[in-house]
C-alpha positions as CSV (number, residue, x, y, z in Angstrom):
1,M,32.2,31.0,-48.9
2,K,32.4,34.8,-48.8
3,K,31.6,34.8,-45.1
4,A,34.4,32.3,-44.4
5,L,36.9,34.5,-46.3
6,V,35.8,37.6,-44.4
7,A,36.1,35.7,-41.1
8,I,39.6,34.4,-42.0
9,A,40.7,37.9,-43.1
10,S,39.4,39.4,-39.9
11,L,41.3,36.8,-37.9
12,L,44.6,37.5,-39.7
13,V,44.3,41.2,-39.3
14,S,43.7,40.8,-35.5
15,L,46.6,38.4,-35.2
16,S,48.9,40.8,-37.1
17,A,48.0,43.5,-34.7
18,Y,49.1,41.3,-31.8
19,A,52.5,40.7,-33.5
20,Q,53.7,44.2,-32.6
21,G,56.0,44.6,-29.7
22,Q,55.1,47.0,-26.8
23,V,56.7,48.7,-23.8
24,N,55.1,50.6,-20.9
25,F,55.8,54.2,-21.6
26,K,55.8,55.5,-18.0
27,T,58.7,57.4,-16.7
28,H,57.9,57.3,-13.0
29,I,57.2,53.9,-11.3
30,T,58.1,53.8,-7.7
31,S,57.0,50.2,-7.2
32,D,59.6,48.8,-9.6
33,V,63.0,47.6,-8.2
34,P,64.9,49.7,-8.9
35,P,62.3,52.4,-9.2
36,I,62.0,54.3,-12.5
37,D,62.5,58.1,-12.1
38,A,63.1,59.6,-15.5
39,K,62.1,63.2,-15.0
40,I,62.2,65.8,-17.8
41,L,63.2,69.2,-16.7
42,N,63.5,72.7,-18.2
43,L,66.8,74.5,-18.1
44,D,65.7,76.4,-14.9
45,G,65.0,73.1,-13.1
46,T,61.2,73.2,-13.3
47,A,59.2,70.3,-14.7
48,G,59.1,70.2,-18.5
49,A,55.3,70.1,-18.4
50,G,53.6,70.2,-21.8
51,A,56.6,69.0,-23.8
52,F,56.2,66.0,-26.1
53,A,58.2,62.8,-25.4
54,Q,58.9,59.9,-27.6
55,L,60.7,56.5,-27.4
56,G,62.9,55.3,-30.2
57,I,65.4,52.6,-31.1
58,V,69.0,53.7,-30.9
59,G,71.0,52.2,-33.7
60,A,74.6,52.3,-34.9
61,G,76.4,55.6,-34.3
62,G,73.6,56.7,-31.9
63,S,71.0,57.2,-34.6
64,F,67.4,57.6,-33.2
65,T,64.5,55.9,-35.0
66,P,61.1,57.0,-33.6
67,M,58.9,54.0,-33.1
68,F,55.3,55.3,-32.8
69,E,53.4,58.2,-34.1
70,A,51.7,59.8,-31.1
71,P,54.2,61.1,-28.6
72,G,53.4,61.2,-24.9
73,V,52.9,64.5,-23.1
74,V,55.0,65.4,-20.1
75,N,52.8,66.0,-17.1
76,A,53.0,68.8,-14.5
77,A,55.4,66.7,-12.4
78,G,57.8,66.2,-15.4
79,Y,56.9,62.6,-16.2
80,V,55.2,60.7,-19.0
81,S,52.4,58.3,-18.3
82,A,51.4,57.3,-21.9
83,G,50.9,53.6,-21.1
84,A,51.5,50.8,-23.7
85,A,53.6,52.1,-26.7
86,T,53.4,49.9,-29.7
87,F,56.4,49.5,-31.9
88,T,55.1,48.9,-35.4
89,G,57.1,46.4,-37.4
90,V,59.1,45.1,-34.4
91,A,57.9,41.7,-33.1
92,G,57.3,41.0,-29.4
93,G,60.2,39.1,-27.8
94,T,62.7,41.4,-29.6
95,A,65.3,43.1,-27.3
96,V,65.9,46.7,-28.4
97,Q,68.1,49.6,-27.4
98,L,65.8,52.4,-26.5
99,A,66.2,56.1,-25.7
100,M,63.7,58.8,-24.9
101,R,63.7,62.3,-26.4
102,A,61.4,65.2,-25.6
103,W,60.9,68.6,-27.2
104,V,58.9,71.8,-26.9
105,G,57.2,72.8,-30.2
106,A,55.4,71.2,-33.1
107,S,58.1,68.6,-33.8
108,W,61.7,67.6,-32.9
109,D,63.1,69.3,-35.9
110,T,61.4,72.7,-35.2
111,A,61.6,72.6,-31.4
112,T,62.5,75.6,-29.4
113,A,64.0,73.3,-26.7
114,R,64.8,69.6,-26.7
115,G,66.8,66.8,-25.1
116,Q,67.4,63.1,-25.1
117,S,68.3,60.5,-22.5
118,A,72.0,60.0,-22.3
119,N,72.3,56.3,-22.2
120,P,70.2,53.8,-24.1
121,I,68.5,51.0,-22.2
122,T,67.8,47.5,-23.4
123,V,64.2,46.4,-23.2
124,T,62.5,43.3,-24.5
125,L,59.3,44.1,-26.3
126,V,56.2,42.1,-25.3
127,E,53.4,41.1,-27.6
128,A,49.9,42.3,-26.8
129,P,47.8,41.3,-24.9
130,G,50.8,40.6,-22.5
131,T,51.8,43.2,-19.9
132,P,54.4,45.5,-21.5
133,N,57.8,45.7,-19.8
134,D,58.7,48.8,-17.9
135,L,61.6,51.1,-18.9
136,T,64.0,50.0,-16.2
137,G,67.2,52.0,-16.2
138,L,65.8,55.0,-18.1
139,T,67.2,58.3,-16.9
140,G,65.8,61.8,-17.1
141,F,67.3,64.8,-18.7
142,T,67.1,68.6,-19.1
143,L,65.6,70.3,-22.1
144,V,68.0,72.8,-23.6
145,P,67.1,75.6,-26.0
146,T,67.9,74.9,-29.6
147,P,70.4,77.4,-31.0
148,E,69.2,80.1,-33.3
149,P,71.2,80.6,-36.4
150,T,73.9,83.2,-35.9
151,T,73.9,86.5,-37.7
152,L,77.0,85.3,-39.7
153,A,75.2,82.1,-40.7
154,L,72.1,84.0,-41.8
155,G,74.4,86.4,-43.8
156,A,76.1,83.5,-45.5
157,L,72.7,82.1,-46.5
158,G,71.6,85.4,-47.9
159,L,74.9,85.8,-49.9
160,G,74.5,82.3,-51.3
161,A,70.9,83.0,-52.4
162,L,72.1,86.3,-54.0
163,L,74.8,84.5,-55.9
164,V,72.4,81.8,-57.1
165,Y,69.9,84.5,-58.1
166,R,72.5,86.6,-60.0
167,R,73.6,83.5,-62.0
168,K,70.1,82.8,-63.2
169,V,69.6,86.4,-64.4
């Protein structure tokens, strides 16, 4: 009886893994019609090699929801070749609006430079073990430096901290 329960549980776990939708996270595919050529560049026009790139669902108002943990890495030519990207919690067969974003640094929020594709594309996710759909229509973009806080903004933060500190004393 226990062996049967373990076998059933294993089967259910494997089936639930297949229920996740996937896309092909490659930004340069010349054999597609039209070809995919979504290059990520630095501000000076060179390839954004070493930057991290991630796909996400674009929602109402342009909100970006990252859909998988490990981002792809931009190669020396400025492209991502991460392969199948699994969208946890989104079933295969679902059409989603996707955008790509990339950044230099530990995370999007702390990046020294970052950028995002301008126009979302619609892609239908495919259940594994099917062949994931390509990112047809995805466009490249340029990474721009994230602005440092101005001296005035830093001064205002310091003044605010001083006022809070003085009230507590």
